[in-house]
N, C-alpha and C positions, 0 to 999 in steps of 0.2 A: 533415518535419512535427514540430512541437513540441507535445506534449500533456501535460496534467496529468490524472491519474486520481484521483478522490475518491469517497468513499463511507464508510459506517459500518463498524465492525469486523464481519466475517462476511459482507460483501457480495461477497467473491470477488475483491478487488482484485489480490492477488498472482497468482492464476491467470490472470485476464484480462490483467494487465500483461504477463506473459511471452508469452502467445499473441499479443496485439496487436503487441508489439514485434517478434516474429518475423515476423508477416505483413507489417508495414510496413517491415521491415529497418532498424530504429533501435534503439539501446541502451535497455534497461530500467534505469532508475536508481532504486534503492530506498535510502532513508535507512538502513534497517537494514543492508543490504549495505555501504553506504559506511562506516558505523561499524565493522563487523567487518573490512573490508578495511584501513582505516587503522590499526586496532589491531594486526592481524596483521603489517602492514608496518612498524610502529614509527614512523610519521610523527609529526611534532610535533602535528598535530591529533588523531591517534590516541591519543597519550599523554594529551592533555587529556581526551578522551572517556573513556578507560579509568579515569582518576583520578576523574572525575565519577561514572561509573556505579558504581565500587567503593564510593564514599561514599554511594550511594543518591540522588544528586542528579539533576536533569534537565539534559540537554545544552542550554546556552544557544543562543538563536536565531543569534547571530553565528558560533558554531562550526558549526552545521548548515549555515548559508548558505555559509560558507567551503568546507566539504567539497563541497557541491552545485556551487558555482561552479567548483571545481577539476575535478570530474568532467565537467561540461558543456564544459569547455575542451579535453577530450581529442579527438584527431582523429576518432574514430569517432562523435562526437556533433555533428560539424560540420554535417551535413545534417538533424539532428533528434534527438529523444529522447522517451522517455515517462517522466515523473516519477511515482513511486509513494511516497507518504508525505511528500512535499514539494511545495508549501508546506503547513505544518500549521496556520498561523494567518494573520491579516491582515498582521502585520508581515513574515512570511516571503514572503507573496504580493507585497507592495510591493517587497521586496528583489529578488525574482525579476524583476519588471517592470523594475526599474532596471538589473539585470545585462544583461537582453536588450536594453534600449534602448541601452546603451553599445555593444553589438555591432551595432546596426542591425537587431535581430531582434524578433520578438514571438511570443506563443503563437498556435497555430492553433486549438486547441480545449481545452476542459475537459470531460472525460467524467465525469458524475455518475452513479454506479451507485446506483440507488434500490431499497431493500429495506425493507419494513415492520419496525418495531422488534421486534414479537413474533416475527417470522420470524428476525431476527438472534439473538435470545435462544435460540430453539429450535435454530438451527444450531450455535451455539457451545456452549451448555450441554449439548447432546446428544453432543458430540464426545468420543471416547475415544482415548487415545494409548498406544502400546506402550512399556513401560518399557525393553525391550531396544533398540528402535530407534524414535526419535521420529518418523521419516519414515513409519511405519506408523500410519495413523489410520483410525478407524471412527466410526460414528454409531449411536446407539441406535435411530434410526428410518430414516435414509436409507441407511446402509451397515452393516448388522448383520454381526458375525462369525459364522462357522458355529457356534462354541461360545461362549456368552456369557462375556465376560470374558477371552477368550483370542485372541491375535493369529493370524489365518489365515496370516501370512507366516512367523513364526518361533516361534510358541508362547509368546511373552512375555505377561506380565500386562497387561491393558488397564486404564487408570485415567483419572480425570478430573483434569486439571491444575488447579492453583489458579486460574489465569487464566480457566479455562473455567466456574467456578462461576457460577450465575445472578447472585448479588449483585455479583460482580466485573464480569460482563458489563454489567450495568446502570450501574455506575460508569464503565466505559469509554465507554459510550454517552453518558452525561451530559457527559463531557469532550469527546467528539466534537461534541455539539450546541453546547457553549459555545465551544470553541476553533476547531474546523475548519469546521463547517458555515457560519459566516459568510463564508468565502471563496467559497462558491457564489454568494451575492448580489453579492459584490465583482466576480466575473468575469462574472456575468450582466449587470451594467451595461455591460460591455465587449462584450457580444454573443457571448461565447465558450462559454457553457454548453450542453452537449447532455446531456439526461437520458435514461438508459437503464434501463428496468425490468429488474432482474436476477433476477426470479422466473421462471427458465427454465433448461433444461439449459445447461451451459457452452458448447457450440458455438453454441447459439442466441443467447446473450448476446454472444458474440464477433461473430456475424454482424450483430446489431443495431448494435453499436458501430461496426463497419467501415462499414456502410451510412450511419450518421449523420454520419460524419466529413466535413468539407469536402474537396472534390477537391484533389489536390495541384496546385500551380502551379510 
């Protein structure tokens, strides 16, 4: 099964992508992971990305597409994959369609995780991260630490990352609406979009997504 997962920042795409990929026994392909892997492996594409990111630039579509194409060509993706963070715009979506068409393949579904904008802001702006270990995260409303400002796991200081400030979150949402959201209509015209309300506990969102996917053939 070949799936694209889309949704605004804070919709829980990373969490759902990992769970769905595991349940469906297909690789979870994330552009962020691809960038980091290529950089750490010192590939030609990785060197290009590292240079671009160091200069504060945006990775061009052709580089992102090349990395995604290389990853999708790996043996473990032969029977399917779940794409997270790609395609990010209409140009990338058309490039993905062309890549799949060359291989006699097509997408099976585009899962659209739907979350109201104010809920997204609340989720991200309320997040607090441990300075000692960034994998330890809390929330001022949904996951409060036992002691305010102190990580339950290691005692480190909890702080609000710059990316999590409300003003930054709203800017990220504006970019999403302008660049990524149009791919939903693009894929809806192909009859591929399945919208999932993501205002629910993680297991319930996963259940909804699995139930909404077309049957494997």
